[in-house]
Every structure is written in C-alpha cells, then in structure tokens.
C-alpha positions, 0 to 999 in steps of 0.5 A: 548470553547469560540471562537471569530472573527479572528484578536480578542484574543480567548481562546480555551479549549481541553480535551482529553481522551484514551491517556496518556499525554506524547504521545501527549506532548513528553518526557520532553514536547519535542514535545510541545517545537516544536509546541510552536516554530512554533506558538509562538503567542499562549499561550498554557496551559497544565494540565494533559488531558486538554489544553487551547490555548490563542492568535489570533483567527485564530492561536488558531483555526488552532492549535486547529485542529492540536491537534485534529488531533494529538490526532485522530492519537494517539487514532488510534495507528497511532503513533506520531513521531517527523518527522510526528508532523513537517509534520503536523504543515506544513500543511500535514495531515497524516490521509488524506488517512486513514479511521477511521472506527468503523462500524462492517458492513465494516469488510472484515473478522475476522482474528486470534483471532477475529481480525477484518480486514478492509481497512485502506486507501481510496485506500484500500477500493476501492480495496475491492469494486472493487473486490466485483464488478469484477471478476478480480481486479488489484492492482497497487502500491508500497511496503507496501500499503497492496495490498497483505494483502487486497487481501488475506483478500478478499479471506479468506472472500470469502472462509469463506462465502463459495462463493468459495471452495478453494484459490489459491495464486501464484507468479512468481519466478523470480531468483535474482542471484540464480538458483532454481535448485542449491538451497538446499532441494525439490521443496517445500523448493526451492520455499517456499522463493518466496511465504513467503509473501503470507504465512505471510498473511495467518498466520495473518488470520488463527489459525495455526491448521486450516491453516495447515489443509486447506493447507493439503487438498488443500483448500488453495494452495500456488504455483509458477505460472508455476504450473498454466499451463494447469489447469482450476482455477474454484470455487476458489479465486485466487490471482496473486502477484508480477505480474510485474515479469510475461512476457506477455505470462505468464501472458496471460496464467494465466489470460486464466486458470480462470474458469466461477465461479472464482474470481481473484485479481492481485497485482503489483508494476511497480517500481519493476520489476526484470525481466532481461532487455531483457524481459519486464513486462507483467503486463504493456501490460495487463493494456494497453489492458485490460482497460474498459472491463466489469468485470475487475477493476483496483485500483492504490495505492500510498505512501499515502496508505503505512501502514508499518513503517513511513519511507517506505512512505518517502523512496518510495517518494525519489525513485519516485523523483530519478526516475524522475530526471533520466527519464528526464536526460536520455531523454535529453542525448537521445535528445543530442545524436540524435542531435549531429548525426544529426550534423554530418550528416550535416557536412557530406553533407556540405563536399561532 
C-alpha cells in the first residue's frame, strides 16, 4: 500500500477475503458504478478480490475507509443494499452502533444448535450489563431493537447457570378490537396470540423437546399479566414485555410481586401505547418515580439498534419525524385556541 500527503496523487491497494466480489461490486457492477459516480476523481481498478484506488490522497483514503467498512459489513452478514451503500457514501456509518465481537467470553447464552447469542449493538450490551448489575432493568425502545430477545436470552442464561429455578414471561393482553371472551378456544388458546413473541424467542433458544419439557413442568411459564396477581415471584427470572400497555395499578401490582431472589427485565415501547384514550401508560409513571433507586437500571434503545429488516429503521425514523411534526402542530393549535379565547374575553370586557 502506498499513501502520500493530501493534495498529491496516491495509490492504495485493498485485498479482501471471505466474501464474493459480486457482493461488493453488485450485479453487473451496479454498486461499483454508484461508487464511481460519487468519487469521479478516483480511478478504481478491480481484479477479483483485489482493488486499486488511484487519485488525490485525501479522496483515495476516504474511499478506502468506505470500502473497508463495506467489506466489514459483508463479512458480518449485515448485507449491503443500494440504499445502505448510498447512506454509507454520504458519510453515515451503518456499523457505528453495531458490535463486531469475536470474544467468546461475551456470549450471553448458547441457543439451539449451539448458536452463540451475543449483544449486537452497544445499547443491547448496556441492557445485558444493566441486568447483571441490577435486580430490575427497564429496556425502553422501538420495535425491532432486540429488547425482548435479549431479555429472554438473559433469562435462559440464568436458568442454565442455575441462578434461578424458573423463568416467567408475561405481558398485558391488551385487546385490539376483539374481546378475549369471544375468541375461540380455551383460555390458553385465547391468550397465546398475545404471547407469541415470547414463544418465538424461546423456540430460538431451546430445542423443541426441551422447551416442551420445561413448559410442561412449569420451569418456564408464559402467562398474561393478570395471572401474576396475588403471587410472590421468587427464585425466578421474570420478563414483563410490552409494559407500555400496563396501567399504573397493573405495573405496581407486578413490581410488588417480586421476591427476594428474583431478577426482572421490563421492556416497553413508548411509541406504541395501545391503551384506550381514557387510560394512561403506567410505564411512563414508573420511569419517572423509580429513577435513581439502587438496584433498578434503565436502558434506552433507539432506531440505531434495530436488528430487523433495514427498512424498519427507516420506518421508525419517519414515524418519529411525523410524530414530532404532529406534536408541534397540536401545540400551535392549542396556543391559537387559548389566544382566541383570551381575545374573546377581552372583547367581552371592552363591550361592558
């Protein structure tokens, strides 16, 4: 590799292994053509897994960094779509919040077929650390940020390490247009659709026969929040999922069920509150009144932690931007109504 001072011509060679050239260059060099349009003053010479960049030192060094990031993403199976490529070339780093972790000591637990489960983002790692450090950890963030999956992985690790005797997974069964009493089937069949995301995580972490055994002997219990009333939850790792849909009395009821040897993670998405307009989320109140208590930790995740389809991140961003605009418009209309009311009062007083 040869590099010179900025302002002079530079030649940089890059050799990449472990990925196919078509992944980096695109079908028919489609990705390479985009890169060349963005860096017209840098000559890019390709030969299989070898790249040569020739041009202004500052430009070639910048493009080298971009290529190295693309190669890293492909090696980590992050994918490199056209939109991701454009974002990257515009200076955004899709890997900025992602963790490239080859340290086996950072494995949370080994899942089905020996798959190592690790935190994938910085905030997911903060959640793992918060749960290890505190008896109660709140994980707040939008859909797809791995809150529930990371929480379930922590619970499974605690069970395998025998620090708890059972896992209890619960969430409020908030009705969305259908009354539970009118749904077909027995009680389990009525509530299972609400609990499906918890089952999905468990099925990824246990072989089916072992999971079935644990659920049959109540080592793992999945139940709606109403089933927690009147119980003492001890020697257990408890996860309350979708806590934004708890009322304040429900969340207080849950928190006061915890026994002396219990661990708990509470997850919630404050942008997806499905409660009726007449009810407020108990999660918001809990976060306000429980902060700074020793033994309780709070971790906030955001769209940068999304580990689902790349579009989920963009969708969340757009909704957040739209929500902010709506909030500003509502505040403006409210101020206008107040001003109009004051004006009418003033006119009335002047007319007396």
